[in-house]
C-alpha positions in Angstrom: 73.1 71.3 166.0 73.9 69.0 163.9 71.2 69.7 161.3 73.5 73.5 161.5 76.9 72.0 161.1 75.4 69.4 158.1 74.2 72.8 156.6 77.1 75.0 156.9 79.4 71.9 155.1 76.9 72.0 152.7 77.1 75.4 151.7 81.0 75.6 152.0 81.5 72.5 149.8 78.7 74.7 147.0 80.6 77.7 147.5 84.0 76.1 147.2 82.6 74.2 143.8 81.0 77.1 142.5 83.9 79.4 143.2 86.4 77.1 141.6 84.8 76.1 138.5 84.2 79.8 136.4 87.7 80.6 137.3 89.1 77.5 135.8 86.8 77.9 132.8 87.8 81.3 132.3 91.5 80.3 132.4 91.0 78.0 129.6 88.9 80.5 127.7 91.2 82.8 128.0 93.9 80.2 126.8 91.9 79.5 123.6 91.3 83.3 122.9 95.2 83.7 122.8 95.0 80.9 120.6 92.9 82.4 118.2 93.7 85.9 118.0 97.3 85.6 117.2 98.9 83.7 114.1 100.2 80.4 114.5 103.9 82.0 114.1 102.9 84.7 116.6 101.4 82.4 119.1 104.4 80.0 119.1 106.9 82.4 119.8 104.9 83.7 122.9 104.8 80.6 123.7 108.4 79.8 123.2 108.9 82.6 125.7 106.3 81.4 128.2 108.5 78.2 128.4 111.5 80.3 130.3 109.0 81.7 132.6 110.2 82.1 136.1 113.7 82.2 135.3 116.2 84.9 134.8 118.9 85.0 132.5 122.3 87.3 132.1 123.3 88.7 129.3 126.1 91.2 127.5 126.1 93.6 124.8 127.4 92.2 121.8 127.0 95.2 119.3 126.6 98.7 119.9 127.1 101.2 117.0 130.1 103.5 117.1 129.1 107.1 119.1 126.6 105.6 121.3 126.5 105.3 125.0 128.4 101.4 125.7 126.8 99.1 128.0 130.1 96.8 127.5 130.9 96.8 130.9 127.4 96.3 132.9 125.6 93.8 134.3 122.6 92.7 132.0 119.8 90.7 133.2 116.5 89.8 131.7 113.6 88.1 134.0 110.8 86.0 132.4 108.5 86.8 135.3 104.7 87.2 134.2 103.5 84.7 131.6 99.7 84.6 130.5 98.0 83.4 127.5 97.8 86.9 126.1 101.0 88.3 127.4 104.6 87.8 128.9 106.6 90.5 130.7 110.2 90.4 130.6 112.1 93.3 133.4 115.3 94.0 132.1 117.8 95.1 134.3 121.2 97.4 133.3 123.2 97.6 136.8 121.0 98.6 139.2 118.8 100.7 137.1 115.3 98.3 137.3 112.9 100.7 135.3 112.8 98.6 131.9 110.5 95.6 130.9 109.7 94.3 128.2 105.8 93.6 127.6 104.8 90.8 124.6 101.1 91.6 124.3 98.5 90.0 121.6 96.5 93.2 121.0 94.1 93.7 117.9 95.0 90.2 116.6 98.7 91.0 116.3 102.0 90.3 118.5 103.0 93.8 119.6 106.1 94.3 121.7 106.5 97.0 124.6 108.8 99.1 126.5 107.6 100.1 129.8 109.8 102.7 131.5 109.1 103.2 135.0 110.7 106.0 137.6 111.4 104.1 141.1 107.9 104.8 142.3 106.2 103.0 139.6 105.2 106.2 137.7 105.6 105.9 134.0 108.5 107.7 132.1 107.9 110.4 129.9 109.0 107.7 127.4 107.7 104.9 127.3 105.4 102.5 125.9 106.7 102.6 122.4 107.4 99.4 120.2 105.5 98.0 117.4 103.4 95.3 115.9 105.0 92.6 114.5 105.2 92.7 110.6 103.7 89.4 109.8 107.5 87.5 108.8 109.0 86.0 111.7 108.1 82.6 113.3 108.7 80.7 116.6 112.0 81.9 117.0 112.3 85.2 115.3 110.1 88.3 115.2 110.4 91.4 113.7 108.9 94.4 115.0 108.7 97.7 113.4 107.9 101.3 115.0 104.0 101.4 115.7 102.4 104.9 114.8 102.4 105.1 118.5 106.1 105.6 118.4 106.4 107.1 115.9 104.9 110.3 117.1 105.8 109.6 120.9 109.5 110.2 119.6 109.1 112.3 117.0 111.3 109.7 115.5 112.8 109.5 111.8 115.2 106.7 112.6 112.7 103.7 111.3 113.4 102.0 114.4 112.9 98.4 114.5 113.2 95.8 116.7 114.6 92.3 116.2 113.7 89.6 119.1 115.5 86.4 118.5 115.3 83.0 120.2 118.1 80.1 118.5 116.3 77.2 117.6 117.8 75.3 121.1 116.6 77.6 122.7 119.6 78.4 124.1 120.2 82.3 123.3 118.1 85.5 123.5 119.0 88.4 121.5 117.3 91.7 121.6 118.3 93.9 118.5 117.8 97.5 118.0 118.0 98.7 114.0 117.9 101.9 112.9 117.1 102.1 108.6 117.4 98.4 108.2 121.2 98.5 110.7 121.7 97.3 113.8 123.1 100.2 116.5 122.5 97.6 119.4 122.4 93.9 120.4 122.8 92.4 123.7 122.9 88.4 123.8 121.2 86.1 127.1 122.5 82.6 127.7 119.5 81.0 128.2 121.2 77.8 129.3 122.7 79.2 132.4 119.6 80.7 134.9 120.8 82.7 137.6 
């Protein structure tokens, strides 16, 4: 009986040791891969976003081009919920509309920004996953994402859309900006000094 217990304890130890080792190695390996596959400035920007992980912040519309639907009276909240070595997801809520998630992804050696729009049941909306790759002119606090080919085709777009995501250097403000033909048409700012 004692021999059987000793064998079982030894097996349990070996399984736990073998089971935990590769996961730790894989996590470190994934981190190394993410570091290698993005340029330094884009990785630094992604890391700045990760520093906000697990927090939610209230924002407000700070600019809306005349003629567009205003969100001035709406409750804007961003939630930094998923922070992995190669991606960050930020659900963005407008009042009780929870359909939007901003996705920052290391893809094809570049930082990609996408808008994931979903119905309440989790199925994708018709217009979803649009965005673009960083144009390489940003830094640890600012990245510019001109519309990619998928977005131009998907939205049948001739607006030369571009998204700018800007953190101020003190990490006290997060700005989301949409531009058409190089001019801002919408901006929302989020106060990072007062997490919800």
